[in-house]
C-alpha positions as CSV (number, residue, x, y, z in Angstrom):
1,M,7.5,13.7,11.1
2,E,4.0,12.7,10.3
3,K,3.1,10.9,7.0
4,R,-0.5,10.1,5.9
5,I,-1.2,7.2,3.6
6,I,-4.4,6.2,1.8
7,I,-4.6,2.7,0.3
8,A,-7.5,1.9,-2.0
9,G,-8.8,-0.6,-4.4
10,S,-11.4,-3.3,-4.7
11,G,-12.6,-5.5,-2.0
12,G,-10.5,-8.9,-2.2
13,Q,-7.3,-7.1,-3.5
14,G,-5.7,-7.1,0.0
15,I,-6.1,-3.4,0.7
16,L,-6.6,-3.7,4.5
17,F,-3.9,-6.4,4.7
18,L,-1.5,-4.1,2.9
19,G,-2.3,-1.2,5.4
20,K,-2.0,-3.5,8.4
21,L,1.5,-4.6,7.2
22,I,2.6,-1.0,6.9
23,A,1.2,0.0,10.3
24,H,2.7,-3.1,12.2
25,A,6.2,-2.6,10.6
26,A,6.1,1.1,11.6
27,M,5.2,0.0,15.2
28,K,8.3,-2.3,15.1
29,Q,10.4,0.9,14.5
30,N,8.8,2.6,17.6
31,K,6.7,4.9,15.5
32,E,3.2,6.2,16.6
33,V,0.7,4.5,14.1
34,T,-3.0,4.5,13.3
35,W,-4.8,2.2,10.9
36,F,-8.3,3.0,9.9
37,P,-9.9,0.5,7.6
38,S,-13.1,1.1,5.6
39,Y,-15.0,-1.7,4.4
40,G,-18.5,-3.2,4.6
41,A,-20.6,-4.1,1.5
42,E,-17.4,-3.2,-0.4
43,I,-15.4,-6.2,1.1
44,R,-15.7,-8.1,-2.1
45,G,-15.8,-6.3,-5.3
46,G,-16.6,-2.5,-4.5
47,T,-14.3,0.2,-3.4
48,A,-12.4,-0.5,-0.2
49,N,-9.8,1.7,1.5
50,C,-7.7,2.1,4.6
51,M,-5.7,5.0,6.1
52,V,-2.4,4.8,7.8
53,V,-0.8,7.6,9.6
54,I,2.9,7.1,10.9
55,S,4.5,9.7,13.2
56,D,7.2,10.4,15.7
57,E,4.6,12.1,18.0
58,L,1.0,11.3,19.2
59,I,-1.4,11.3,16.2
60,G,-4.5,13.5,16.6
61,S,-6.8,11.7,14.2
62,P,-6.7,8.4,12.2
63,I,-8.7,10.2,9.3
64,V,-6.6,11.1,6.3
65,K,-8.2,14.0,4.4
66,I,-4.9,14.8,2.4
67,A,-2.4,12.1,1.9
68,D,1.3,12.1,1.4
69,Y,1.1,8.7,-0.2
70,L,-1.7,7.2,-2.2
71,I,-1.4,3.5,-3.1
72,V,-4.1,2.6,-5.6
73,L,-5.1,-0.9,-7.0
74,N,-8.1,-0.1,-9.3
75,Q,-9.5,2.6,-11.6
76,A,-12.5,3.6,-9.5
77,S,-10.2,4.2,-6.5
78,Y,-7.8,6.1,-8.6
79,N,-10.6,8.4,-9.7
80,K,-12.0,8.7,-6.2
81,F,-8.7,9.5,-4.2
82,M,-6.5,11.3,-6.8
83,S,-7.6,14.8,-5.6
84,R,-6.4,13.9,-1.9
85,V,-2.8,13.7,-2.6
86,T,-0.8,16.7,-1.3
87,T,1.4,18.7,-3.5
88,N,4.8,16.9,-3.9
89,G,3.0,13.8,-2.5
90,Y,3.4,10.4,-4.1
91,L,1.0,8.3,-6.1
92,I,1.9,4.6,-6.6
93,Y,-0.5,2.7,-8.6
94,D,-1.1,-0.5,-10.5
95,A,-0.5,0.4,-14.1
96,S,-1.6,-3.1,-15.1
97,L,-5.3,-2.2,-14.1
98,I,-5.3,1.7,-14.1
99,K,-5.1,3.9,-17.1
100,N,-3.7,7.3,-16.0
101,S,-6.2,9.3,-18.0
102,H,-6.1,12.4,-15.8
103,C,-3.7,13.2,-13.0
104,K,-2.4,16.0,-10.9
105,T,0.8,17.6,-12.2
106,D,2.2,18.6,-8.9
107,I,2.8,15.2,-7.3
108,N,5.2,12.3,-7.9
109,I,3.8,9.6,-10.0
110,Y,5.0,5.9,-9.9
111,P,3.1,3.5,-12.2
112,V,4.0,-0.1,-11.4
113,E,2.8,-3.0,-13.5
114,A,2.0,-4.7,-10.2
115,S,-0.5,-7.3,-11.5
116,K,1.7,-8.2,-14.3
117,E,4.8,-8.6,-12.0
118,A,2.7,-10.6,-9.5
119,S,1.6,-13.1,-12.1
120,L,5.2,-13.6,-13.1
121,I,6.0,-14.8,-9.6
122,A,2.6,-16.3,-8.4
123,N,-0.7,-14.7,-9.0
124,P,-1.8,-11.3,-10.2
125,K,-4.2,-11.1,-7.1
126,L,-1.1,-10.6,-5.1
127,A,-0.3,-7.2,-6.8
128,N,-0.6,-5.6,-3.3
129,M,2.6,-7.1,-2.3
130,I,4.4,-5.7,-5.3
131,L,3.1,-2.2,-4.5
132,L,4.2,-2.6,-0.8
133,G,7.7,-3.4,-1.9
134,S,7.6,-0.2,-4.3
135,F,6.2,1.9,-1.5
136,I,8.9,0.7,1.0
137,K,11.6,1.8,-1.5
138,L,10.1,5.1,-2.6
139,S,8.8,6.3,0.9
140,K,11.7,5.1,3.1
141,L,9.1,5.3,6.0
142,I,9.6,1.6,7.0
143,E,12.3,-0.9,6.8
144,I,11.9,-3.8,4.5
145,D,13.2,-6.3,7.2
146,K,10.5,-5.1,9.7
147,V,7.9,-5.8,6.9
148,I,9.4,-9.3,6.4
149,E,9.2,-10.0,10.3
150,T,5.6,-8.6,10.2
151,I,4.6,-11.0,7.5
152,E,6.0,-13.9,9.3
153,E,4.0,-12.8,12.4
154,I,0.5,-12.0,11.1
155,I,-0.1,-14.5,8.4
156,P,-2.4,-17.1,10.0
157,A,-1.2,-20.6,10.4
158,K,-3.6,-22.1,7.9
159,R,-1.9,-19.7,5.2
160,K,1.9,-20.2,6.1
161,E,2.6,-21.1,2.6
162,M,2.1,-17.6,1.5
163,I,5.0,-16.3,3.6
164,E,7.8,-17.1,1.1
165,I,5.6,-16.0,-1.8
166,N,4.7,-12.7,-0.2
167,K,8.4,-12.1,0.6
168,K,9.4,-12.7,-3.1
169,L,6.7,-10.3,-4.2
170,I,7.8,-7.4,-1.8
171,L,11.4,-7.8,-2.9
172,R,10.4,-7.7,-6.5
173,G,8.4,-4.5,-5.8
174,F,11.3,-3.1,-3.9
175,S,13.7,-3.7,-6.7
176,I,11.7,-2.0,-9.5
177,F,12.9,1.5,-8.4
178,E,16.6,0.4,-7.7
179,N,18.2,3.4,-9.2
């Protein structure tokens, strides 16, 4: 098993943090993992992305050219990365911010009103955690309890108040696709 994930959005939307959580949770499940962040001038406002590969065997490259999963938080990233989802792959996107104007017809598409849902619990800027919960539910690649453990470990001491909020957001995202 090897699954390739691209996470993309604007700098400041928690793209790299989202990828880091997925990678750390997969490591807790004894998976081979790579996490390849891409940032620079994009860090605040431009397109930022990261690539995560999860496998049962050694991983040859951290670069994801074709993704099994694409998690997208803004329109520019949607437009840029849509063509890189494999046939029967998964697109999970923030439908509060992205208008699905053109899309591949050979993939599984899951719009999530992530910014709207996040604003009901805390802040629309935390839409990444809603999408994480939805990704966990749909992909079944990582266990939700491993993600919760990881959040408790990697959120810095100065941001500890965010742990419970993030947990609520992840659980809400997870529950969106209950059936």
